[in-house]
TORMI-638350 format. One record per residue (C-alpha): x, y, z. Coordinates in steps of 0.1 Angstrom, whole numbers, padded with zeros to 4 digits, always signed. Layout:
<pts>
XYZ
...
</pts>
This chain:
<pts>
+1200+0740+0911
+1189+0712+0887
+1220+0691+0876
+1209+0681+0842
+1204+0717+0830
+1230+0731+0811
+1219+0762+0795
+1194+0769+0768
+1191+0746+0741
+1183+0749+0704
+1142+0745+0713
+1144+0773+0736
+1160+0799+0712
+1135+0786+0684
+1109+0797+0709
+1122+0829+0717
+1134+0838+0679
+1097+0833+0670
+1080+0856+0694
+1106+0883+0681
+1102+0874+0646
+1059+0875+0648
+1063+0905+0667
+1081+0924+0639
+1063+0906+0611
+1027+0923+0626
+1044+0956+0626
+1057+0950+0589
+1020+0938+0582
+1005+0969+0594
+1031+0992+0577
+1019+0978+0543
+0982+0976+0547
+0952+1000+0557
+0964+1036+0556
+1004+1030+0559
+1005+1048+0591
+1005+1078+0566
+0986+1102+0591
+0990+1110+0628
+0957+1096+0634
+0963+1063+0622
+1001+1061+0636
+0991+1074+0671
+0951+1066+0673
+0947+1035+0648
+0923+1051+0631
+0900+1050+0660
+0886+1019+0646
+0901+0991+0668
+0880+0963+0686
+0875+0970+0724
+0892+0933+0730
+0925+0941+0720
+0923+0975+0738
+0915+0957+0771
+0945+0933+0767
+0969+0962+0756
+0960+0979+0788
+0968+0952+0809
+1000+0946+0790
+1010+0982+0790
+1009+0980+0833
+1020+0945+0838
+1060+0949+0829
+1085+0919+0832
+1096+0937+0863
+1063+0932+0875
+1059+0896+0869
+1096+0888+0885
+1085+0916+0911
+1051+0904+0922
+1058+0871+0931
+1090+0874+0949
+1069+0901+0966
+1046+0870+0981
+1072+0846+0987
+1094+0871+1007
+1070+0897+1024
+1035+0877+1020
+1005+0881+1003
+0990+0914+1019
+1000+0927+0982
+0969+0909+0963
+0945+0932+0982
+0956+0957+0957
+0930+0937+0932
+0903+0955+0952
+0914+0988+0946
+0914+0979+0909
+0871+0976+0910
+0871+1009+0925
+0895+1027+0903
+0877+1009+0870
+0845+1030+0871
+0862+1061+0886
+0889+1061+0853
+0858+1050+0830
+0833+1075+0842
+0845+1104+0858
+0874+1110+0838
+0872+1093+0802
+0847+1112+0785
+0862+1145+0792
+0894+1131+0771
+0871+1115+0745
+0853+1145+0739
+0885+1163+0733
+0898+1137+0709
+0936+1149+0708
+0963+1125+0705
+0982+1141+0740
+0962+1140+0768
+0981+1173+0784
+0960+1193+0755
+0937+1195+0782
+0959+1208+0807
+0965+1238+0783
+0929+1246+0775
+0925+1246+0810
+0949+1260+0828
+0974+1275+0799
+1005+1263+0777
+1033+1267+0809
+1009+1237+0829
+1010+1214+0797
+1048+1216+0794
+1050+1212+0829
+1031+1177+0830
+1046+1167+0797
+1078+1174+0808
+1075+1149+0841
+1061+1124+0821
+1088+1120+0793
+1110+1120+0825
+1095+1093+0845
+1090+1071+0811
+1127+1079+0797
+1139+1065+0827
+1112+1036+0832
+1120+1016+0797
+1153+1018+0803
+1148+0999+0837
+1121+0979+0817
+1146+0963+0794
+1177+0964+0818
+1162+0947+0848
+1150+0914+0836
+1180+0909+0813
+1202+0910+0844
+1180+0887+0864
+1179+0859+0837
+1214+0862+0827
+1226+0856+0866
+1199+0822+0865
+1198+0810+0825
+1231+0823+0815
+1209+0842+0786
+1234+0866+0772
+1225+0901+0790
+1239+0924+0762
+1221+0902+0736
+1187+0898+0755
+1189+0942+0758
+1197+0948+0723
+1173+0922+0707
+1141+0932+0725
+1148+0973+0724
+1155+0967+0684
+1125+0943+0676
+1102+0967+0699
+1115+0999+0684
+1113+0984+0650
+1074+0969+0651
+1064+1001+0671
+1080+1025+0647
+1068+1008+0616
+1034+0997+0629
+1023+1022+0648
+0994+1017+0673
+0975+0991+0655
+1008+0969+0654
+1014+0973+0694
+0977+0964+0703
+0981+0931+0683
+1013+0923+0697
+1001+0932+0731
+0971+0904+0730
+0999+0880+0714
+1025+0888+0742
+0997+0886+0771
+0991+0851+0760
+1029+0845+0764
+1028+0862+0797
+0997+0841+0812
+1012+0807+0795
+1049+0812+0813
+1034+0820+0848
+1006+0794+0847
+1037+0769+0840
+1051+0782+0872
+1017+0776+0891
+1013+0738+0878
+1047+0728+0886
+1044+0742+0918
+1013+0728+0926
+1024+0694+0911
+1058+0691+0933
+1040+0701+0965
+1012+0674+0963
+0978+0703+0949
+0973+0736+0956
+0959+0727+0993
+0993+0719+1002
+1011+0750+0986
+0981+0771+1005
+0990+0750+1034
+1027+0753+1034
+1022+0793+1024
+1005+0797+1055
+1026+0775+1080
+1055+0798+1067
+1034+0831+1079
+1030+0839+1038
+0993+0841+1038
+0978+0878+1051
+0952+0897+1036
+0936+0913+1070
+0965+0938+1086
+0943+0964+1097
+0973+0983+1116
+0968+1022+1110
+1006+1031+1112
+1013+1044+1080
+1050+1029+1081
+1037+0996+1075
+1046+0986+1042
+1017+0968+1029
+0980+0966+1051
+0945+0968+1039
+0944+1004+1042
+0975+1009+1022
+0969+0987+0993
+0929+0996+0989
+0938+1038+0994
+0976+1039+0977
+0959+1014+0948
+0931+1032+0941
+0958+1062+0935
+0980+1043+0917
+0953+1029+0893
+0935+1057+0888
+0966+1077+0879
+0977+1051+0854
+0945+1046+0834
+0925+1078+0841
+0949+1105+0831
+0985+1086+0821
+0990+1094+0783
+1001+1057+0775
+0961+1041+0789
+0942+1073+0777
+0956+1070+0742
+0945+1035+0738
+0911+1044+0749
+0913+1067+0723
+0916+1040+0696
+0879+1030+0697
+0853+1042+0679
+0830+1054+0707
+0834+1064+0744
+0808+1031+0753
+0836+1010+0735
+0862+1027+0755
+0846+1021+0787
+0837+0987+0780
+0874+0981+0770
+0885+0993+0812
+0857+0969+0822
+0875+0939+0804
+0910+0951+0813
+0898+0948+0851
+0894+0910+0851
+0925+0903+0823
+0947+0923+0849
+0934+0909+0879
+0936+0868+0867
+0975+0880+0858
+0982+0897+0891
+0966+0869+0909
+0983+0841+0888
+1016+0858+0896
+1012+0861+0932
+1001+0822+0937
+1033+0816+0916
+1050+0830+0943
+1039+0810+0971
+1038+0780+0949
+1078+0790+0946
+1078+0792+0988
+1064+0757+0989
+1094+0741+0976
+1122+0767+0991
+1102+0766+1027
+1128+0748+1043
+1158+0754+1020
+1158+0788+1003
+1181+0798+0975
+1191+0831+0987
+1202+0820+1023
+1220+0795+1001
+1235+0821+0979
+1224+0801+0947
+1209+0835+0939
+1215+0872+0947
+1184+0889+0944
+1146+0880+0951
+1137+0894+0909
+1157+0860+0904
+1136+0833+0923
+1110+0829+0891
+1137+0824+0864
+1153+0804+0892
+1122+0782+0898
+1120+0773+0860
+1152+0766+0856
+1158+0740+0885
+1124+0722+0882
+1114+0723+0845
+1149+0734+0832
+1158+0697+0815
+1122+0700+0794
+1128+0711+0762
+1117+0745+0753
+1098+0751+0789
+1130+0779+0798
+1127+0793+0765
+1087+0799+0769
+1092+0815+0801
+1119+0837+0786
+1095+0842+0760
+1068+0855+0784
+1090+0879+0804
+1105+0894+0771
+1066+0901+0761
+1064+0917+0796
+1093+0941+0785
+1082+0944+0749
+1043+0952+0756
+1055+0978+0778
+1085+0995+0762
+1060+0999+0730
+1040+1012+0744
+1059+1041+0760
+1076+1045+0726
+1047+1056+0710
+1034+1072+0739
+1067+1095+0742
+1066+1100+0703
+1028+1115+0704
+1038+1139+0735
+1070+1151+0721
+1056+1161+0687
+1023+1171+0697
+1033+1192+0730
+1066+1205+0721
+1076+1202+0685
+1042+1214+0665
+1037+1242+0686
+1074+1253+0685
+1083+1243+0650
+1058+1228+0630
+1032+1244+0629
+1019+1248+0595
+1032+1208+0583
+1010+1189+0567
+0999+1159+0587
+1016+1130+0564
+1044+1149+0574
+1039+1149+0612
+1033+1112+0604
+1068+1109+0594
+1083+1129+0616
+1065+1112+0649
+1078+1080+0636
+1116+1095+0634
+1111+1105+0670
+1098+1074+0685
+1128+1055+0669
+1152+1082+0684
+1135+1073+0723
+1142+1032+0710
+1178+1042+0707
+1177+1064+0739
+1157+1034+0756
+1186+1010+0744
+1214+1034+0757
+1200+1040+0790
+1192+1002+0797
+1233+0998+0791
+1242+1026+0814
+1221+1018+0844
+1242+0987+0848
+1266+1016+0860
+1246+1040+0881
+1238+1016+0908
+1211+1037+0924
+1192+1052+0896
+1175+1019+0893
+1154+1020+0926
+1150+1061+0920
+1139+1051+0886
+1111+1031+0896
+1106+1056+0924
+1098+1085+0901
+1073+1063+0881
+1053+1064+0913
+1059+1096+0926
+1048+1113+0893
+1012+1095+0894
+0997+1115+0925
+1007+1146+0916
+0994+1145+0879
+0963+1128+0892
+0956+1156+0913
+0963+1181+0882
+0938+1166+0861
+0911+1163+0890
+0911+1196+0897
+0908+1205+0862
+0876+1185+0860
+0861+1188+0894
+0873+1228+0903
+0860+1259+0889
+0883+1278+0911
+0916+1265+0903
+0934+1285+0874
+0967+1286+0861
+0991+1298+0887
+0974+1279+0911
+0976+1246+0892
+1010+1252+0882
+1020+1260+0919
+1003+1232+0931
+1020+1205+0904
+1052+1220+0913
+1046+1214+0957
+1034+1182+0949
+1062+1170+0927
+1086+1183+0952
+1070+1167+0982
+1066+1131+0967
+1104+1133+0951
+1115+1146+0987
+1098+1117+1006
+1104+1092+0978
+1140+1097+0975
+1150+1114+1008
+1172+1089+1030
+1181+1075+1047
+1153+1050+1049
+1148+1021+1073
+1154+0986+1060
+1122+0966+1052
+1117+0939+1073
+1111+0904+1054
+1093+0875+1066
+1114+0843+1078
+1137+0823+1055
+1148+0784+1060
+1176+0765+1047
+1177+0740+1078
+1160+0716+1052
+1192+0715+1031
+1214+0695+1049
+1213+0664+1019
+1226+0691+0997
+1254+0706+1017
+1290+0698+1008
+1301+0672+1029
+1334+0696+1034
+1312+0725+1049
+1318+0724+1088
+1286+0731+1113
+1298+0763+1120
+1297+0778+1082
+1262+0755+1081
+1250+0777+1111
+1264+0809+1098
+1243+0807+1064
+1210+0799+1079
+1212+0833+1098
+1221+0856+1069
+1208+0864+1033
+1232+0879+1005
+1211+0915+1013
+1207+0914+1050
+1250+0912+1058
+1257+0924+1091
+1253+0960+1093
+1247+0986+1121
+1210+0994+1115
+1193+1025+1136
+1162+1018+1156
+1132+1025+1134
+1120+1055+1156
+1155+1073+1150
+1145+1078+1112
+1123+1106+1102
+1089+1100+1099
+1082+1108+1063
+1112+1084+1052
+1093+1058+1072
+1060+1057+1054
+1052+1032+1032
+1061+1042+0993
+1020+1029+0987
+1011+1068+1002
+1032+1086+0982
+1008+1091+0954
+0979+1097+0978
+1003+1123+0996
+1012+1140+0965
+0976+1140+0952
+0964+1157+0981
+0991+1183+0985
+0991+1193+0949
+0951+1200+0956
+0956+1220+0983
+0984+1244+0975
+0961+1248+0942
+0933+1259+0958
+0952+1282+0983
+0969+1300+0959
+0941+1302+0932
+0919+1318+0958
+0943+1342+0967
+0950+1349+0928
+0912+1354+0924
+0908+1374+0955
+0933+1400+0944
+0919+1398+0902
+0882+1407+0915
+0893+1430+0940
+0907+1448+0911
+0875+1450+0892
+0891+1424+0868
+0868+1396+0858
+0882+1360+0858
+0890+1339+0831
+0856+1320+0817
+0864+1278+0819
+0845+1263+0790
+0819+1238+0806
+0833+1206+0784
+0864+1206+0802
+0846+1198+0832
+0839+1160+0843
+0803+1148+0836
+0802+1136+0871
+0808+1172+0888
+0777+1182+0902
+0759+1210+0889
+0758+1225+0925
+0796+1227+0926
+0799+1250+0891
+0803+1283+0901
+0785+1302+0870
+0803+1333+0867
+0833+1308+0857
+0811+1291+0828
+0809+1305+0797
+0776+1306+0774
+0766+1273+0756
+0775+1284+0722
+0809+1291+0734
+0808+1250+0738
+0842+1231+0726
+0824+1205+0709
+0791+1202+0695
+0763+1186+0715
+0755+1156+0697
+0729+1130+0704
+0750+1101+0689
+0789+1090+0679
+0776+1094+0642
+0767+1128+0649
+0796+1137+0661
+0819+1124+0640
+0808+1146+0614
+0824+1175+0634
+0856+1156+0644
+0880+1167+0620
+0870+1206+0629
+0871+1199+0663
+0908+1184+0663
+0916+1215+0643
+0904+1240+0667
+0930+1222+0696
</pts>
């Protein structure tokens, strides 16, 4: 490590304080401007008058957390660039989200996406999906606070407890008092810092290596450049097929039906602008993904022959990025502070988005139907802010508890992925099938979640093979007292690969060997299969008794669902549609208040 680095200096702390102060100030501004967050429409949906540009940046910032910045860079360093192929899935997933799913949610104009499930399948299905969402997000935001603080503490010396509390309190503060408007604007500011921190790594790595071409050459010689792995073996962690197929399901589950993202898309005043936000999000998201990936191979170009993991300078691949910054730029005033500000920005944007979405789901799906049906909108707005504040405290508490729960870290990250597939399937069968009814949908969701959680959590799982790491170029840095035997031993092990008894790959249960990228597609397919089978059995029994089936509101079906597949006996008369058919948005707005009150 850079011997001139003695820890964070005054300039670094000034930069970090400025980040937190600006974020908090934006929350204060929106608390005392506009409608002052007195209505749920303003607090949760920003009065539906936001520009599509900040919404696009917020969509990216909510998806790219601090864990993603640290993880994607280390992914390319340790396992190679095959992961980058997932960006092709984003191209396919964007129109799917924009034209197949979003129009349905935009017609509803409800703060909770799970209201759709109640209208389509009933209250029980809505509550089941809401519980799944709340559970995964509570766990995830705790990890988003804890994991980066742990990595930064180990490398930069930044106090772990202080960073968790500072980030947790600030994002809770501005998201609670400023609502969705404050979150969207701070996301733009924080996105710029995320780009700046990663670009610094790319530029410094390229300069030290002798140019971008040299970075690529060194990475290629080390076997890191991989894009065309066409193996069909589902146990291979990353291939062209896992990234393309699994990536489509992952992206669509996040951007088409996820509460956090759909809620942002409803903050603009037209469907066309919401779709434009999704399209603008794609190049922004891809740019940060590619930049972070290049940062990974830039780090590799420096440590190709002297890996800090083998040298035990760091304990985890997630510490590679902060280690590189300290090692190469720690002597430059403010650079470490700028980098940490970028990492903090990833945490702030993700946690603040989650808090607002959790508050929306909790109030709209649980509290209002149960206890606050006749409560005025002004009081509901106050209640929603109180719930958001409570979730902020819970997230900080989980961040501290996570330190003592070991495997829960990986478990919570896994649940974030395995829940997405079944939930996507639930919305898909609702919008693209007139056969599935409540019993089938609920049974399919439970089966899909159970299966996904089983293969995600079940074990034992085989160890993940890493690409070779070297430290034979560290001789000049080794202490002269280290003998040749010790040096040879260090060159053959890493902290995460100490001698253990490892079973042959074929001895593991087949479903435990498959790549994590297949969890979402498999959960999706099983949910649809079970829902279809159960629904057809139920409908057969109902029709045999001469009972007419429940009518499906046609506007709950996707506009991309072909008319030829719509079973006429399951559809109502046109005058029973959920919302009037309007030729333009201005006409539709005149009916908005009536529509929201109905749903």
